[in-house]
N, C-alpha and C positions, 0 to 999 in steps of 0.2 A: 114296868111292863113295856114302855117304849124302848128302854135301854135293851131289854132282851130281844125285842123285834129287830132293832138295829144291829145287834150283835149277830143275830141269825142272818141278816141280810148281807152283812160284810164279813161273813165267815170265810177266811182265807184258805180253808181246807176245801171249799167247794168252788168249782169254776165259776158259778154265777157271782159268788162273793168277791172273787178277784176282779171279774169284769165290773161289778158295781163300784168297786173302789176306783178302778181306772176311769170309769165313766164320770164319777164325781170330780176327780182331779182334772179331767179334760174339760168338763163343763165349767169349772171354776177358772181355769186358764183362759178359756174362750171368752168368758165374761169379763175378765180383766183386760184382755186385748181389745175387746169391743168397747169398753168403757174408756180406755186410754185413747183409742183412735177417735172415738166420738168427741172426747174432750179436747183433743189436740186439733182436730180438723174442723169441727163445726161450732163449738161454743166460743172460739176465740175470735170470730168474725161477726159481722152484723147479720141478723136474721135474713135479710134480702139477699145478701151475698152468699148465704149458706144454702139457698134453695138448689142451685145447680150442684153443689158439692154433695148434698144429701142424695140427689138423684144419681150422681156418680157412684156414690157409696152403695146405694141400693143395687145398682147394676153390678158392681164389683162383688157383691155378696151372692148374687145369683149366678154369675159367670163361672165360678168353680164347678158347678154341677155339670156344665158343658165340657169341662176337661175330665172330671172324675168318671162320669158315665161311660162314655165310649172308650176311653183310654185305659181305665183300671178295672172295669167290671170283668173283662176276660181274665185278668190276673186273679181276682177273687174267686173265680169259678174253678180254680185249679185244686182246691182242697182246703182242709182244716188248717194246715200249717201256713199256706199263703195268706189266709184271713188273719191269723194270729200275727204274722210278720207285718201285714199291712197295718194293723192297729199299732204295733210297736213303732214302725217307721213313721206313721202319722204323728204320733205323740212325741217321739224324740225329735223328729224333724221340726214340729211346731215349736218345741222348746228352743231349739237352736236358732230358728228364725226369729223368735222373739228376742233372743240375746243379740242377734244382728240388728234388729229393729231398735233396740235400746242404744246400740253403738252408733246408729245412723239416724238419730232423731231429726237433725237438721240437714239432712242429705237426701238426694232424690232416690237412693236405694231404699229408703223407708217404704215406698209404695210397692215396689216388686216384692219386697220381703213381706209386707202385709198381704199381698195377693198369695204368696206361698202359704202363709198361715191359713188363709181362707181355704185354699185348695186342699191342704192337709187335713183341715177340720172336716171338710166334706168327705174326704177319703175315710176318715175315722168313722163318720156317721154311717157310710155305706157298709164298711167292714163290720162295725158293731151289729148292724141290722142283720148281716148274714151269719154272725156268730151266735147270736141269742137263741135261735131255734135248736142249735146243736148242743148247747150247754144246759138246757132245761132238763131236769131230771124227769124220769118217768112218772106220769101222774100229775105233774105240776101244769098249771095253766099259764099261758102266755100273757093273759090279760091281768 
């Protein structure tokens, strides 16, 4: 029963199935990046020294919304193709930035690359939110 429900959810013939698969892959990638950043930045130092770094990390995770909202929302309003392209750019860009992060683990480039990953992750969330109402089939509920 569960297998049939999941097969219907991820049916690649339906637009929602394709988006569901992309979303699962994107969420897994974001979780991996978050865990690796948290492990490398916070758990390698004492808890007292980590307080300021945790605050800095929280600010950095909120800051991408300031970039995505005003700069990219007009782009997403241009239509269906712009939103689909935004999802593709966000995911491919995140993957490339993660490769860059892996190459620059002990370099200062790690932090701007991590910020790019965060900004592209927020772009994906905004673009996905605008795509979902378009791909729901007639009679389906959004909840």
